[in-house]
N, C-alpha and C positions, 0 to 999 in steps of 0.2 A: 157822186153824187152830181157833181159837176153837170153829168151826160143826161142826167134825168130831166129830160126837157117838158115832157108831160106832166110835171109836177105845179100843182099853182098857186098851194096855200100852203105853209110850214109851220111848227108853234114849238120852238124847242124851249119855253118858259120852264123852271122848276126843276132843272134836270143836269145841274150843276155839270155844265156840258165847259168845256175848256179846248183851244186850239181857234184855227182857222174857220171861219165859217165859208160854206161854197159859193162861188160866183154867178150860179145859175140866176133866171128871173127870180125864181120864186123868194127865195134866200132875199136878192137884192131888192123886192119891192117890201117883205115880208114889214110887219108894222115892229114899231121898236118893243110892243109888248111883248112879243115873239121871242125875245130873246133873253128877257128878265130873270132874277134868280139863276144865273147861270155861274159858277166856279170862273171861269175865264176866257168867254171866246171874245173873237176880233175878227175885224173886218173891217171893208169900207162902209161904214155903216155910222149913221151920226149919232146911236145909243151908244156903240161899240168904241172897243179901244183897236187905235191901231194896229196891226199884226206887227209881231219883229222882222228885219230884213231876212233874218237868215230861214226863215218857216215860212214866207210869204207865198212861193209859188215851188213846185214840183220841178222847174227846171232851174231854181237858183239851189236847190236841195243836188239837182245831178251837177251841176258846175263847182259847189262844195265839195262832192265826191269826185270828180277830174283834180280837183287841186290837190287834192292826197295821193289819189293811185298814181298820178301822172312823175311828180318829183321819186316816190319812193320806186316804181317803175325804173327810171331814169336812172337813180342812185346804184341798186340792184346792176342794171346793166355795165355800167361802167364799171362797180368794182368785178365783173364779171372778165373784162377786157383786161381790166388789171393784173387778176389771177392769171390770166393764160399769157400775158404777156412774161410777166415772172417767170412761170414754170419753162418758157419758151429762154430765155435769160437763163435760167439753170440748165436745161438741157445741153446749151451751146460750151457752157462753161465747165461740163462733164467730158462732154466730147473736147473741148480746148486740149481738157487735161491729160486725157487718152493718147490724145497724140504725142502732146509731151512725152509719154511714158515711152511709146514706141519711138519718136525720136532719140530718146537716151539711150534707148536698147541698141538704134543701129546707127551710135556715133558719137551723139552729143559730149558735153563736158559738163562736171558737175566738180565742183572746186569749193576750197574754202581759203583760198586766197582774197587780202584785201585790196586786190588790180585784178585787173583782165585778166582771167585764167585761162582764154586762151591765145592773149599773146606770152602769156609764160611759157604754153605751152610749145609753140610757134619756138619761140626763144632756145626754150630746154632740146627739141627739135633737130634745131638748127647749130647748137651748140656742139652735140655730139654727133652732128652727119649722119642724122637717121641710127641712133643707136649703134654707132658703129664701133666693130669688137675692140680699135686700139684705143678706144677710151674706157674700156673695161678694167676696172680696177676689182673685181671681186663675184664670185660667183655663188651661190647659197641654194640653199633647199627653195626659196619663195621665187627667186628671181636674181637676176644679175644688178652691180651696182656699177654707175658708171660715173665718172667724172664730168664735171659740165662749167664751161665760162660763162656766163652768163653775158648779156650786151652791158651790162652795171659795169663789171668787172668784177663782179660777185662770183666765188667759186662754192660750188653746190654739188655733192653727193646723191645721183637720182638712183632711185632702186625700180628696176625697172620688171613689176611683177608678171607672175606667169598668166593667161588670160582668164579670168574673170567671167562668170557666166550668170548673171543679174537678171531675171527677167518676172520679179513681182516688183512694186514700188515699196512695199515692205521690205524687201532686199537692200533697195538704193537710200531706204530711208535711215536702215541698221549699218550700212556705210556711212553716212555722210555723219551720225551722229558718233559714231565711234572717232572717227577723225578729227569732229570738233572737240572732242574731249580731247585727244592727245595732242590737240595743238594747243590747248590751256596749260598741258603742265611744263613746266618750267624748273628746271632744275639743272646746276651745273655739273653734276655726273652722269646726266640724261640726254643722249643726242637729239637734241635741238627738232624740231619738224616742221618746216618752215611751210608745208601744205601738198597738197595730190593731185591726182587728176586721174578722173575716172574715163575709161572710154570703151566700145564694148569690144575694139582689138587691142587696144592697147592703157594699160594702167599703169600708174608711176606715184613714188612713195618719194617726196624734196623733202634730203636731212643738209642741215649744215656738214661739211665736209671738213675729216678730221686730216692733216696732214702727215701721221705715221701709221695711218691704217692699225687693223687690228693685232693685238697682240698673239696671237697667234701666229701669225706673220713673224715676227719680230723673233718669237721664242724660237722658230724653225730657221733662223738666219744666223749664224755662227758667231758671225761679226756684232749683230745688232744687239745681238744678246747678250753680247760681254758687258755694256752699255747699261743694262739693268741692275743695276746694282741693288744692295739691301735698304734701302731709304728706300728707292722705286718704288721697288716692289709689293714695298710695304704700305705708299703712297697709293698706290693700285687699288691693293684689297681696300683697304679705306673707301675711296672713292664706292666699289663699286657695293660696298656694304650701305654705304651713304643711300644712294641710288636705290636700293633695294628697299631698302627702310622705310625710305618716303613714298616707293610705291604701296609698301604693304600698308603702312599706319598714314601718312596724310593725305593719299588718295582716296576721294571718296564717289565712289567704290571703290576697293581697292584692285590693285593692278597686279596678276602673276604674269612673271615674267616664261615661265616653260622653259627658258630653251638657255640657261647660262650655260656657257663655255666662250672661251679665249676668241673663240672668234666672231663673238658677240660680246666685245670690249675692245672698244676703239679708242687710241692713245692719240694727242692732241701734242703741238712740237716741245711741251715741257714735261710730257709723261703722264699730265694729267687723264686719269679714266674716266669715259664716256659708258655707259649700256646702251644699248642700241638693238633693234630688231624684234623690242617687245611689243610693238604695238600692229607689227607683222603678224603675229601668232593667232592675234585676234577676229584678222578677217578670214581665217582659217577654219572650216566647215569642223565640225566634231567628232567625224570619224579620221583626223588628218593625226599623225606618229605626234603632232607635239601637246594633245591636246590629253588628260587625264579624264577618267572617270568622274576627280573630283573639281573637274571644273565647270563653272559654271557658262550660260551662254556666252558667245562672245568677249571671254575674258575678267567676265566678271563670275563673283563667286558669291553663294549664299551666306550670310555672316554664322550661323553657326558652320561652315566650313575652311574659315578665315586660317583660326589660327593652325589648323591640320597641315593645310596647303601651303601656309606661310612659311612652316618649319621645314616641310620635305623641299621645297625649295633652297632654304638657308643650307640642307643638308649637302646639296652640291657643293659648296664650297671647299671640302677637304679635296675631292676628286679635282676641282677646277685648277685649285694651286698647288697639287701634288706637283705638275710640271716644272712649278717655280725652283 
């Protein structure tokens, strides 16, 4: 009605109207009687109350709308930028993880040593002169064992494994979790695993060094075998039994050796027995000759099969010690 310039006379009385009156000349010059008996008319007239600022003009309403729309639009824009930034960071993180996996397959080290694995690797490689045959003290189905004197003066036995091919991250995680479990095992009749090194071309396990070597080696030497009197032989049997009982009943989950033999029983200077090589079998694939149909994945067994499998392993004792 503000645009109706030809309007000359208005009378809004007795209509129960409310809101602001138009600013056209007809409304501004109308007598007070033209606005009586209305519910809530307002405007710049002596007989009317002033209108609230929020509804005073159309321009004010537009300003109010802008005050609402602009912050909401700005917040939405900022949120969109933030989400895009997070997506980019996540993409870069995944790319970094893939690169690390590729690097590991091409030759980087994975260790559970409590100190720098790269330095340990270099120390062992130097101590054995690149795994020279003159340091080899034994050869088995899964690798060769070398005697290495580290720069600290400590002597260790290093079992260099045959090349392992790990092409998936799951395989790497399995290898690490198995070694970490073995690294926590502590028993006086089990060879202590100090740590390991996984390399695309060269992998090895590092154990404590036992001075007298394997039981098989002593039994094959007539002179050394005569030093094994019955008290020492019985003590060796007790040591092996204690080790297997620990692996079968105290380890959670149980560990099955699968290859108890005189070659895998090592002796220290006092002829105390140490069971060895039980960890290596856990790294062999299921089609390896060391695995049986009763064995679970990577050395673990289902609880329902435990008694049968452990009893089968204990049945190897008569054959093992028949050579005594």
